Structures are given as C-alpha cells and as structure tokens.
mmCIF file of the N, C-alpha and C atoms, coordinates in Angstrom:
data_MODEL
# 
_entry.id   MODEL 
# 
loop_
_atom_site.group_PDB 
_atom_site.id 
_atom_site.type_symbol 
_atom_site.label_atom_id 
_atom_site.label_alt_id 
_atom_site.label_comp_id 
_atom_site.label_asym_id 
_atom_site.label_entity_id 
_atom_site.label_seq_id 
_atom_site.pdbx_PDB_ins_code 
_atom_site.Cartn_x 
_atom_site.Cartn_y 
_atom_site.Cartn_z 
_atom_site.occupancy 
_atom_site.B_iso_or_equiv 
_atom_site.pdbx_formal_charge 
_atom_site.auth_seq_id 
_atom_site.auth_comp_id 
_atom_site.auth_asym_id 
_atom_site.auth_atom_id 
_atom_site.pdbx_PDB_model_num 
ATOM 1   N N  . MET A 1 1  ? 19.358  2.201   -2.254  1.00 0.00 ? 1  MET A N  1 
ATOM 2   C CA . MET A 1 1  ? 18.988  0.838   -1.905  1.00 0.00 ? 1  MET A CA 1 
ATOM 3   C C  . MET A 1 1  ? 19.346  -0.104  -3.040  1.00 0.00 ? 1  MET A C  1 
ATOM 4   N N  . LEU A 1 2  ? 19.641  -1.305  -2.693  1.00 0.00 ? 2  LEU A N  1 
ATOM 5   C CA . LEU A 1 2  ? 19.992  -2.305  -3.687  1.00 0.00 ? 2  LEU A CA 1 
ATOM 6   C C  . LEU A 1 2  ? 18.850  -3.276  -3.954  1.00 0.00 ? 2  LEU A C  1 
ATOM 7   N N  . VAL A 1 3  ? 17.701  -3.002  -3.391  1.00 0.00 ? 3  VAL A N  1 
ATOM 8   C CA . VAL A 1 3  ? 16.539  -3.863  -3.570  1.00 0.00 ? 3  VAL A CA 1 
ATOM 9   C C  . VAL A 1 3  ? 15.682  -3.293  -4.689  1.00 0.00 ? 3  VAL A C  1 
ATOM 10  N N  . LYS A 1 4  ? 15.324  -4.136  -5.640  1.00 0.00 ? 4  LYS A N  1 
ATOM 11  C CA . LYS A 1 4  ? 14.476  -3.684  -6.749  1.00 0.00 ? 4  LYS A CA 1 
ATOM 12  C C  . LYS A 1 4  ? 13.057  -3.430  -6.253  1.00 0.00 ? 4  LYS A C  1 
ATOM 13  N N  . PRO A 1 5  ? 12.404  -2.401  -6.783  1.00 0.00 ? 5  PRO A N  1 
ATOM 14  C CA . PRO A 1 5  ? 11.023  -2.135  -6.386  1.00 0.00 ? 5  PRO A CA 1 
ATOM 15  C C  . PRO A 1 5  ? 10.088  -3.227  -6.887  1.00 0.00 ? 5  PRO A C  1 
ATOM 16  N N  . GLY A 1 6  ? 9.034   -3.463  -6.126  1.00 0.00 ? 6  GLY A N  1 
ATOM 17  C CA . GLY A 1 6  ? 8.051   -4.467  -6.501  1.00 0.00 ? 6  GLY A CA 1 
ATOM 18  C C  . GLY A 1 6  ? 6.729   -3.817  -6.877  1.00 0.00 ? 6  GLY A C  1 
ATOM 19  N N  . ILE A 1 7  ? 5.694   -4.638  -6.948  1.00 0.00 ? 7  ILE A N  1 
ATOM 20  C CA . ILE A 1 7  ? 4.384   -4.113  -7.345  1.00 0.00 ? 7  ILE A CA 1 
ATOM 21  C C  . ILE A 1 7  ? 3.639   -3.482  -6.177  1.00 0.00 ? 7  ILE A C  1 
ATOM 22  N N  . THR A 1 8  ? 4.059   -3.769  -4.964  1.00 0.00 ? 8  THR A N  1 
ATOM 23  C CA . THR A 1 8  ? 3.447   -3.181  -3.780  1.00 0.00 ? 8  THR A CA 1 
ATOM 24  C C  . THR A 1 8  ? 4.504   -3.085  -2.693  1.00 0.00 ? 8  THR A C  1 
ATOM 25  N N  . GLY A 1 9  ? 4.139   -2.450  -1.628  1.00 0.00 ? 9  GLY A N  1 
ATOM 26  C CA . GLY A 1 9  ? 5.068   -2.303  -0.519  1.00 0.00 ? 9  GLY A CA 1 
ATOM 27  C C  . GLY A 1 9  ? 4.336   -1.808  0.710   1.00 0.00 ? 9  GLY A C  1 
ATOM 28  N N  . PRO A 1 10 ? 5.028   -1.781  1.839   1.00 0.00 ? 10 PRO A N  1 
ATOM 29  C CA . PRO A 1 10 ? 4.351   -1.387  3.074   1.00 0.00 ? 10 PRO A CA 1 
ATOM 30  C C  . PRO A 1 10 ? 3.827   0.047   3.061   1.00 0.00 ? 10 PRO A C  1 
ATOM 31  N N  . TRP A 1 11 ? 4.539   0.956   2.434   1.00 0.00 ? 11 TRP A N  1 
ATOM 32  C CA . TRP A 1 11 ? 4.045   2.343   2.441   1.00 0.00 ? 11 TRP A CA 1 
ATOM 33  C C  . TRP A 1 11 ? 2.821   2.520   1.564   1.00 0.00 ? 11 TRP A C  1 
ATOM 34  N N  . GLN A 1 12 ? 2.683   1.692   0.528   1.00 0.00 ? 12 GLN A N  1 
ATOM 35  C CA . GLN A 1 12 ? 1.519   1.812   -0.352  1.00 0.00 ? 12 GLN A CA 1 
ATOM 36  C C  . GLN A 1 12 ? 0.226   1.457   0.370   1.00 0.00 ? 12 GLN A C  1 
ATOM 37  N N  . VAL A 1 13 ? 0.304   0.590   1.362   1.00 0.00 ? 13 VAL A N  1 
ATOM 38  C CA . VAL A 1 13 ? -0.911  0.180   2.074   1.00 0.00 ? 13 VAL A CA 1 
ATOM 39  C C  . VAL A 1 13 ? -0.975  0.767   3.486   1.00 0.00 ? 13 VAL A C  1 
ATOM 40  N N  . SER A 1 14 ? -0.072  1.697   3.795   1.00 0.00 ? 14 SER A N  1 
ATOM 41  C CA . SER A 1 14 ? -0.017  2.272   5.150   1.00 0.00 ? 14 SER A CA 1 
ATOM 42  C C  . SER A 1 14 ? -0.224  3.778   5.152   1.00 0.00 ? 14 SER A C  1 
ATOM 43  N N  . GLY A 1 15 ? -0.974  4.279   4.242   1.00 0.00 ? 15 GLY A N  1 
ATOM 44  C CA . GLY A 1 15 ? -1.259  5.694   4.245   1.00 0.00 ? 15 GLY A CA 1 
ATOM 45  C C  . GLY A 1 15 ? -0.785  6.423   3.015   1.00 0.00 ? 15 GLY A C  1 
ATOM 46  N N  . ARG A 1 16 ? 0.095   5.837   2.280   1.00 0.00 ? 16 ARG A N  1 
ATOM 47  C CA . ARG A 1 16 ? 0.615   6.342   1.015   1.00 0.00 ? 16 ARG A CA 1 
ATOM 48  C C  . ARG A 1 16 ? 0.853   7.842   0.986   1.00 0.00 ? 16 ARG A C  1 
ATOM 49  N N  . SER A 1 17 ? -0.081  8.622   0.509   1.00 0.00 ? 17 SER A N  1 
ATOM 50  C CA . SER A 1 17 ? 0.144   10.058  0.361   1.00 0.00 ? 17 SER A CA 1 
ATOM 51  C C  . SER A 1 17 ? 0.050   10.811  1.689   1.00 0.00 ? 17 SER A C  1 
ATOM 52  N N  . ASN A 1 18 ? -0.390  10.147  2.745   1.00 0.00 ? 18 ASN A N  1 
ATOM 53  C CA . ASN A 1 18 ? -0.459  10.786  4.054   1.00 0.00 ? 18 ASN A CA 1 
ATOM 54  C C  . ASN A 1 18 ? 0.846   10.650  4.833   1.00 0.00 ? 18 ASN A C  1 
ATOM 55  N N  . LEU A 1 19 ? 1.829   9.960   4.272   1.00 0.00 ? 19 LEU A N  1 
ATOM 56  C CA . LEU A 1 19 ? 3.103   9.742   4.948   1.00 0.00 ? 19 LEU A CA 1 
ATOM 57  C C  . LEU A 1 19 ? 4.164   10.699  4.425   1.00 0.00 ? 19 LEU A C  1 
ATOM 58  N N  . SER A 1 20 ? 5.073   11.083  5.307   1.00 0.00 ? 20 SER A N  1 
ATOM 59  C CA . SER A 1 20 ? 6.203   11.892  4.867   1.00 0.00 ? 20 SER A CA 1 
ATOM 60  C C  . SER A 1 20 ? 7.196   11.002  4.133   1.00 0.00 ? 20 SER A C  1 
ATOM 61  N N  . LYS A 1 21 ? 8.147   11.634  3.455   1.00 0.00 ? 21 LYS A N  1 
ATOM 62  C CA . LYS A 1 21 ? 9.169   10.867  2.746   1.00 0.00 ? 21 LYS A CA 1 
ATOM 63  C C  . LYS A 1 21 ? 9.950   10.003  3.729   1.00 0.00 ? 21 LYS A C  1 
ATOM 64  N N  . GLU A 1 22 ? 10.250  10.552  4.894   1.00 0.00 ? 22 GLU A N  1 
ATOM 65  C CA . GLU A 1 22 ? 11.006  9.803   5.907   1.00 0.00 ? 22 GLU A CA 1 
ATOM 66  C C  . GLU A 1 22 ? 10.222  8.592   6.419   1.00 0.00 ? 22 GLU A C  1 
ATOM 67  N N  . GLU A 1 23 ? 8.918   8.775   6.630   1.00 0.00 ? 23 GLU A N  1 
ATOM 68  C CA . GLU A 1 23 ? 8.087   7.657   7.086   1.00 0.00 ? 23 GLU A CA 1 
ATOM 69  C C  . GLU A 1 23 ? 8.010   6.565   6.016   1.00 0.00 ? 23 GLU A C  1 
ATOM 70  N N  . SER A 1 24 ? 7.876   6.958   4.761   1.00 0.00 ? 24 SER A N  1 
ATOM 71  C CA . SER A 1 24 ? 7.822   5.986   3.658   1.00 0.00 ? 24 SER A CA 1 
ATOM 72  C C  . SER A 1 24 ? 9.114   5.201   3.566   1.00 0.00 ? 24 SER A C  1 
ATOM 73  N N  . GLU A 1 25 ? 10.235  5.903   3.653   1.00 0.00 ? 25 GLU A N  1 
ATOM 74  C CA . GLU A 1 25 ? 11.541  5.241   3.579   1.00 0.00 ? 25 GLU A CA 1 
ATOM 75  C C  . GLU A 1 25 ? 11.755  4.318   4.774   1.00 0.00 ? 25 GLU A C  1 
ATOM 76  N N  . SER A 1 26 ? 11.315  4.752   5.943   1.00 0.00 ? 26 SER A N  1 
ATOM 77  C CA . SER A 1 26 ? 11.456  3.928   7.141   1.00 0.00 ? 26 SER A CA 1 
ATOM 78  C C  . SER A 1 26 ? 10.677  2.623   7.010   1.00 0.00 ? 26 SER A C  1 
ATOM 79  N N  . LEU A 1 27 ? 9.459   2.705   6.470   1.00 0.00 ? 27 LEU A N  1 
ATOM 80  C CA . LEU A 1 27 ? 8.660   1.491   6.249   1.00 0.00 ? 27 LEU A CA 1 
ATOM 81  C C  . LEU A 1 27 ? 9.354   0.545   5.276   1.00 0.00 ? 27 LEU A C  1 
ATOM 82  N N  . ASP A 1 28 ? 9.909   1.095   4.201   1.00 0.00 ? 28 ASP A N  1 
ATOM 83  C CA . ASP A 1 28 ? 10.591  0.262   3.205   1.00 0.00 ? 28 ASP A CA 1 
ATOM 84  C C  . ASP A 1 28 ? 11.851  -0.391  3.784   1.00 0.00 ? 28 ASP A C  1 
ATOM 85  N N  . VAL A 1 29 ? 12.629  0.359   4.548   1.00 0.00 ? 29 VAL A N  1 
ATOM 86  C CA . VAL A 1 29 ? 13.847  -0.196  5.159   1.00 0.00 ? 29 VAL A CA 1 
ATOM 87  C C  . VAL A 1 29 ? 13.479  -1.289  6.155   1.00 0.00 ? 29 VAL A C  1 
ATOM 88  N N  . SER A 1 30 ? 12.468  -1.040  6.962   1.00 0.00 ? 30 SER A N  1 
ATOM 89  C CA . SER A 1 30 ? 12.010  -2.035  7.928   1.00 0.00 ? 30 SER A CA 1 
ATOM 90  C C  . SER A 1 30 ? 11.547  -3.304  7.213   1.00 0.00 ? 30 SER A C  1 
ATOM 91  N N  . TYR A 1 31 ? 10.848  -3.133  6.093   1.00 0.00 ? 31 TYR A N  1 
ATOM 92  C CA . TYR A 1 31 ? 10.382  -4.287  5.313   1.00 0.00 ? 31 TYR A CA 1 
ATOM 93  C C  . TYR A 1 31 ? 11.565  -5.139  4.850   1.00 0.00 ? 31 TYR A C  1 
ATOM 94  N N  . VAL A 1 32 ? 12.584  -4.489  4.312   1.00 0.00 ? 32 VAL A N  1 
ATOM 95  C CA . VAL A 1 32 ? 13.752  -5.214  3.801   1.00 0.00 ? 32 VAL A CA 1 
ATOM 96  C C  . VAL A 1 32 ? 14.490  -5.917  4.940   1.00 0.00 ? 32 VAL A C  1 
ATOM 97  N N  . GLN A 1 33 ? 14.640  -5.236  6.057   1.00 0.00 ? 33 GLN A N  1 
ATOM 98  C CA . GLN A 1 33 ? 15.385  -5.810  7.180   1.00 0.00 ? 33 GLN A CA 1 
ATOM 99  C C  . GLN A 1 33 ? 14.644  -6.957  7.847   1.00 0.00 ? 33 GLN A C  1 
ATOM 100 N N  . ASN A 1 34 ? 13.321  -6.953  7.767   1.00 0.00 ? 34 ASN A N  1 
ATOM 101 C CA . ASN A 1 34 ? 12.515  -7.964  8.467   1.00 0.00 ? 34 ASN A CA 1 
ATOM 102 C C  . ASN A 1 34 ? 11.730  -8.852  7.507   1.00 0.00 ? 34 ASN A C  1 
ATOM 103 N N  . TRP A 1 35 ? 12.217  -9.009  6.284   1.00 0.00 ? 35 TRP A N  1 
ATOM 104 C CA . TRP A 1 35 ? 11.484  -9.746  5.269   1.00 0.00 ? 35 TRP A CA 1 
ATOM 105 C C  . TRP A 1 35 ? 11.186  -11.171 5.722   1.00 0.00 ? 35 TRP A C  1 
ATOM 106 N N  . SER A 1 36 ? 9.968   -11.637 5.373   1.00 0.00 ? 36 SER A N  1 
ATOM 107 C CA . SER A 1 36 ? 9.587   -13.037 5.576   1.00 0.00 ? 36 SER A CA 1 
ATOM 108 C C  . SER A 1 36 ? 8.499   -13.385 4.566   1.00 0.00 ? 36 SER A C  1 
ATOM 109 N N  . MET A 1 37 ? 8.357   -14.648 4.286   1.00 0.00 ? 37 MET A N  1 
ATOM 110 C CA . MET A 1 37 ? 7.319   -15.102 3.362   1.00 0.00 ? 37 MET A CA 1 
ATOM 111 C C  . MET A 1 37 ? 5.938   -14.776 3.922   1.00 0.00 ? 37 MET A C  1 
ATOM 112 N N  . LEU A 1 38 ? 5.735   -15.014 5.213   1.00 0.00 ? 38 LEU A N  1 
ATOM 113 C CA . LEU A 1 38 ? 4.452   -14.691 5.832   1.00 0.00 ? 38 LEU A CA 1 
ATOM 114 C C  . LEU A 1 38 ? 4.174   -13.193 5.741   1.00 0.00 ? 38 LEU A C  1 
ATOM 115 N N  . GLY A 1 39 ? 5.187   -12.385 5.954   1.00 0.00 ? 39 GLY A N  1 
ATOM 116 C CA . GLY A 1 39 ? 5.028   -10.934 5.829   1.00 0.00 ? 39 GLY A CA 1 
ATOM 117 C C  . GLY A 1 39 ? 4.587   -10.538 4.432   1.00 0.00 ? 39 GLY A C  1 
ATOM 118 N N  . ASP A 1 40 ? 5.145   -11.190 3.412   1.00 0.00 ? 40 ASP A N  1 
ATOM 119 C CA . ASP A 1 40 ? 4.749   -10.905 2.035   1.00 0.00 ? 40 ASP A CA 1 
ATOM 120 C C  . ASP A 1 40 ? 3.297   -11.306 1.772   1.00 0.00 ? 40 ASP A C  1 
ATOM 121 N N  . ILE A 1 41 ? 2.886   -12.414 2.335   1.00 0.00 ? 41 ILE A N  1 
ATOM 122 C CA . ILE A 1 41 ? 1.494   -12.856 2.157   1.00 0.00 ? 41 ILE A CA 1 
ATOM 123 C C  . ILE A 1 41 ? 0.542   -11.858 2.804   1.00 0.00 ? 41 ILE A C  1 
ATOM 124 N N  . VAL A 1 42 ? 0.879   -11.409 4.006   1.00 0.00 ? 42 VAL A N  1 
ATOM 125 C CA . VAL A 1 42 ? 0.061   -10.401 4.691   1.00 0.00 ? 42 VAL A CA 1 
ATOM 126 C C  . VAL A 1 42 ? 0.011   -9.122  3.858   1.00 0.00 ? 42 VAL A C  1 
ATOM 127 N N  . LEU A 1 43 ? 1.156   -8.717  3.315   1.00 0.00 ? 43 LEU A N  1 
ATOM 128 C CA . LEU A 1 43 ? 1.226   -7.513  2.491   1.00 0.00 ? 43 LEU A CA 1 
ATOM 129 C C  . LEU A 1 43 ? 0.349   -7.633  1.246   1.00 0.00 ? 43 LEU A C  1 
ATOM 130 N N  . LEU A 1 44 ? 0.332   -8.804  0.626   1.00 0.00 ? 44 LEU A N  1 
ATOM 131 C CA . LEU A 1 44 ? -0.528  -9.012  -0.545  1.00 0.00 ? 44 LEU A CA 1 
ATOM 132 C C  . LEU A 1 44 ? -2.003  -8.878  -0.185  1.00 0.00 ? 44 LEU A C  1 
ATOM 133 N N  . PHE A 1 45 ? -2.412  -9.438  0.953   1.00 0.00 ? 45 PHE A N  1 
ATOM 134 C CA . PHE A 1 45 ? -3.806  -9.310  1.379   1.00 0.00 ? 45 PHE A CA 1 
ATOM 135 C C  . PHE A 1 45 ? -4.150  -7.860  1.696   1.00 0.00 ? 45 PHE A C  1 
ATOM 136 N N  . ARG A 1 46 ? -3.221  -7.140  2.329   1.00 0.00 ? 46 ARG A N  1 
ATOM 137 C CA . ARG A 1 46 ? -3.463  -5.721  2.617   1.00 0.00 ? 46 ARG A CA 1 
ATOM 138 C C  . ARG A 1 46 ? -3.570  -4.922  1.320   1.00 0.00 ? 46 ARG A C  1 
ATOM 139 N N  . THR A 1 47 ? -2.785  -5.296  0.313   1.00 0.00 ? 47 THR A N  1 
ATOM 140 C CA . THR A 1 47 ? -2.831  -4.621  -0.982  1.00 0.00 ? 47 THR A CA 1 
ATOM 141 C C  . THR A 1 47 ? -4.190  -4.828  -1.639  1.00 0.00 ? 47 THR A C  1 
ATOM 142 N N  . VAL A 1 48 ? -4.667  -6.052  -1.642  1.00 0.00 ? 48 VAL A N  1 
ATOM 143 C CA . VAL A 1 48 ? -5.990  -6.339  -2.215  1.00 0.00 ? 48 VAL A CA 1 
ATOM 144 C C  . VAL A 1 48 ? -7.053  -5.531  -1.475  1.00 0.00 ? 48 VAL A C  1 
ATOM 145 N N  . GLY A 1 49 ? -6.971  -5.486  -0.165  1.00 0.00 ? 49 GLY A N  1 
ATOM 146 C CA . GLY A 1 49 ? -7.924  -4.709  0.622   1.00 0.00 ? 49 GLY A CA 1 
ATOM 147 C C  . GLY A 1 49 ? -7.888  -3.231  0.270   1.00 0.00 ? 49 GLY A C  1 
ATOM 148 N N  . ALA A 1 50 ? -6.689  -2.686  0.084   1.00 0.00 ? 50 ALA A N  1 
ATOM 149 C CA . ALA A 1 50 ? -6.549  -1.270  -0.265  1.00 0.00 ? 50 ALA A CA 1 
ATOM 150 C C  . ALA A 1 50 ? -7.132  -0.991  -1.644  1.00 0.00 ? 50 ALA A C  1 
ATOM 151 N N  . VAL A 1 51 ? -6.902  -1.875  -2.596  1.00 0.00 ? 51 VAL A N  1 
ATOM 152 C CA . VAL A 1 51 ? -7.420  -1.690  -3.957  1.00 0.00 ? 51 VAL A CA 1 
ATOM 153 C C  . VAL A 1 51 ? -8.944  -1.757  -3.951  1.00 0.00 ? 51 VAL A C  1 
ATOM 154 N N  . VAL A 1 52 ? -9.506  -2.713  -3.248  1.00 0.00 ? 52 VAL A N  1 
ATOM 155 C CA . VAL A 1 52 ? -10.961 -2.846  -3.184  1.00 0.00 ? 52 VAL A CA 1 
ATOM 156 C C  . VAL A 1 52 ? -11.572 -1.611  -2.522  1.00 0.00 ? 52 VAL A C  1 
ATOM 157 N N  . THR A 1 53 ? -10.964 -1.133  -1.456  1.00 0.00 ? 53 THR A N  1 
ATOM 158 C CA . THR A 1 53 ? -11.466 0.059   -0.763  1.00 0.00 ? 53 THR A CA 1 
ATOM 159 C C  . THR A 1 53 ? -11.446 1.265   -1.683  1.00 0.00 ? 53 THR A C  1 
ATOM 160 N N  . ILE A 1 54 ? -10.367 1.449   -2.421  1.00 0.00 ? 54 ILE A N  1 
ATOM 161 C CA . ILE A 1 54 ? -10.267 2.575   -3.355  1.00 0.00 ? 54 ILE A CA 1 
ATOM 162 C C  . ILE A 1 54 ? -11.335 2.457   -4.432  1.00 0.00 ? 54 ILE A C  1 
ATOM 163 N N  . ARG A 1 55 ? -11.529 1.267   -4.961  1.00 0.00 ? 55 ARG A N  1 
ATOM 164 C CA . ARG A 1 55 ? -12.533 1.069   -6.008  1.00 0.00 ? 55 ARG A CA 1 
ATOM 165 C C  . ARG A 1 55 ? -13.935 1.377   -5.505  1.00 0.00 ? 55 ARG A C  1 
ATOM 166 N N  . VAL A 1 56 ? -14.251 0.945   -4.294  1.00 0.00 ? 56 VAL A N  1 
ATOM 167 C CA . VAL A 1 56 ? -15.583 1.185   -3.736  1.00 0.00 ? 56 VAL A CA 1 
ATOM 168 C C  . VAL A 1 56 ? -15.805 2.684   -3.575  1.00 0.00 ? 56 VAL A C  1 
ATOM 169 N N  . HIS A 1 57 ? -14.809 3.402   -3.029  1.00 0.00 ? 57 HIS A N  1 
ATOM 170 C CA . HIS A 1 57 ? -14.947 4.848   -2.857  1.00 0.00 ? 57 HIS A CA 1 
ATOM 171 C C  . HIS A 1 57 ? -15.064 5.559   -4.196  1.00 0.00 ? 57 HIS A C  1 
ATOM 172 N N  . THR A 1 58 ? -14.281 5.128   -5.184  1.00 0.00 ? 58 THR A N  1 
ATOM 173 C CA . THR A 1 58 ? -14.330 5.733   -6.513  1.00 0.00 ? 58 THR A CA 1 
ATOM 174 C C  . THR A 1 58 ? -15.688 5.492   -7.160  1.00 0.00 ? 58 THR A C  1 
ATOM 175 N N  . ASP A 1 59 ? -16.189 4.272   -7.066  1.00 0.00 ? 59 ASP A N  1 
ATOM 176 C CA . ASP A 1 59 ? -17.496 3.953   -7.641  1.00 0.00 ? 59 ASP A CA 1 
ATOM 177 C C  . ASP A 1 59 ? -18.588 4.786   -6.981  1.00 0.00 ? 59 ASP A C  1 
ATOM 178 N N  . ARG A 1 60 ? -18.525 4.959   -5.686  1.00 0.00 ? 60 ARG A N  1 
ATOM 179 C CA . ARG A 1 60 ? -19.547 5.752   -4.991  1.00 0.00 ? 60 ARG A CA 1 
ATOM 180 C C  . ARG A 1 60 ? -19.473 7.210   -5.411  1.00 0.00 ? 60 ARG A C  1 
ATOM 181 N N  . ARG A 1 61 ? -18.262 7.749   -5.572  1.00 0.00 ? 61 ARG A N  1 
ATOM 182 C CA . ARG A 1 61 ? -18.125 9.125   -6.018  1.00 0.00 ? 61 ARG A CA 1 
ATOM 183 C C  . ARG A 1 61 ? -18.677 9.296   -7.424  1.00 0.00 ? 61 ARG A C  1 
ATOM 184 N N  . ASN A 1 62 ? -18.408 8.328   -8.300  1.00 0.00 ? 62 ASN A N  1 
ATOM 185 C CA . ASN A 1 62 ? -18.920 8.399   -9.671  1.00 0.00 ? 62 ASN A CA 1 
ATOM 186 C C  . ASN A 1 62 ? -20.437 8.334   -9.703  1.00 0.00 ? 62 ASN A C  1 
ATOM 187 N N  . GLU A 1 63 ? -21.032 7.550   -8.815  1.00 0.00 ? 63 GLU A N  1 
ATOM 188 C CA . GLU A 1 63 ? -22.495 7.473   -8.745  1.00 0.00 ? 63 GLU A CA 1 
ATOM 189 C C  . GLU A 1 63 ? -23.071 8.822   -8.322  1.00 0.00 ? 63 GLU A C  1 
ATOM 190 N N  . ASP A 1 64 ? -22.432 9.492   -7.363  1.00 0.00 ? 64 ASP A N  1 
ATOM 191 C CA . ASP A 1 64 ? -22.911 10.789  -6.887  1.00 0.00 ? 64 ASP A CA 1 
ATOM 192 C C  . ASP A 1 64 ? -22.842 11.829  -7.978  1.00 0.00 ? 64 ASP A C  1 
ATOM 193 N N  . VAL A 1 65 ? -21.822 11.764  -8.823  1.00 0.00 ? 65 VAL A N  1 
ATOM 194 C CA . VAL A 1 65 ? -21.653 12.747  -9.899  1.00 0.00 ? 65 VAL A CA 1 
ATOM 195 C C  . VAL A 1 65 ? -22.708 12.568  -10.972 1.00 0.00 ? 65 VAL A C  1 
ATOM 196 N N  . THR A 1 66 ? -23.096 11.326  -11.249 1.00 0.00 ? 66 THR A N  1 
ATOM 197 C CA . THR A 1 66 ? -24.049 11.063  -12.324 1.00 0.00 ? 66 THR A CA 1 
ATOM 198 C C  . THR A 1 66 ? -25.504 11.299  -11.916 1.00 0.00 ? 66 THR A C  1 
ATOM 199 N N  . LYS A 1 67 ? -25.747 11.472  -10.625 1.00 0.00 ? 67 LYS A N  1 
ATOM 200 C CA . LYS A 1 67 ? -27.132 11.684  -10.155 1.00 0.00 ? 67 LYS A CA 1 
ATOM 201 C C  . LYS A 1 67 ? -27.564 13.104  -10.353 1.00 0.00 ? 67 LYS A C  1 
# 
C-alpha cells in the first residue's frame, strides 16, 4: 500500500485481534477507497469509545485483583 499508517484505523475499532489478516486488510482497503472527512470523524469517535471501553474493563479487572 502507498498510504501511510495513521494513529487509528477501521480494523482497530472493529474487533482488532478477533479479525483475520484478510478481514483487517479488507477493512483498510475499503477505508482508503471510500475515504471521507465525515468517515474520519466517525472513526475518531469510535476510537475514543474503544479506548474508554478498554480502560473501564482494565480498571475493573485491576480492582478485582486487589480485593
């Protein structure tokens, strides 16, 4: 690919480690082919949501370990 990687992408917020290599690549190709400013804004909001969800789960796991 000739597109430089960014800080986030569709596969990072669409299952990440639950996706096959082919599914991840397909999401990235689709993103490049259908790029739009609105799509990027939606992707940023999904990224924030994914980070917050991970943090909440991590914090809850850490609380369980310390009890």
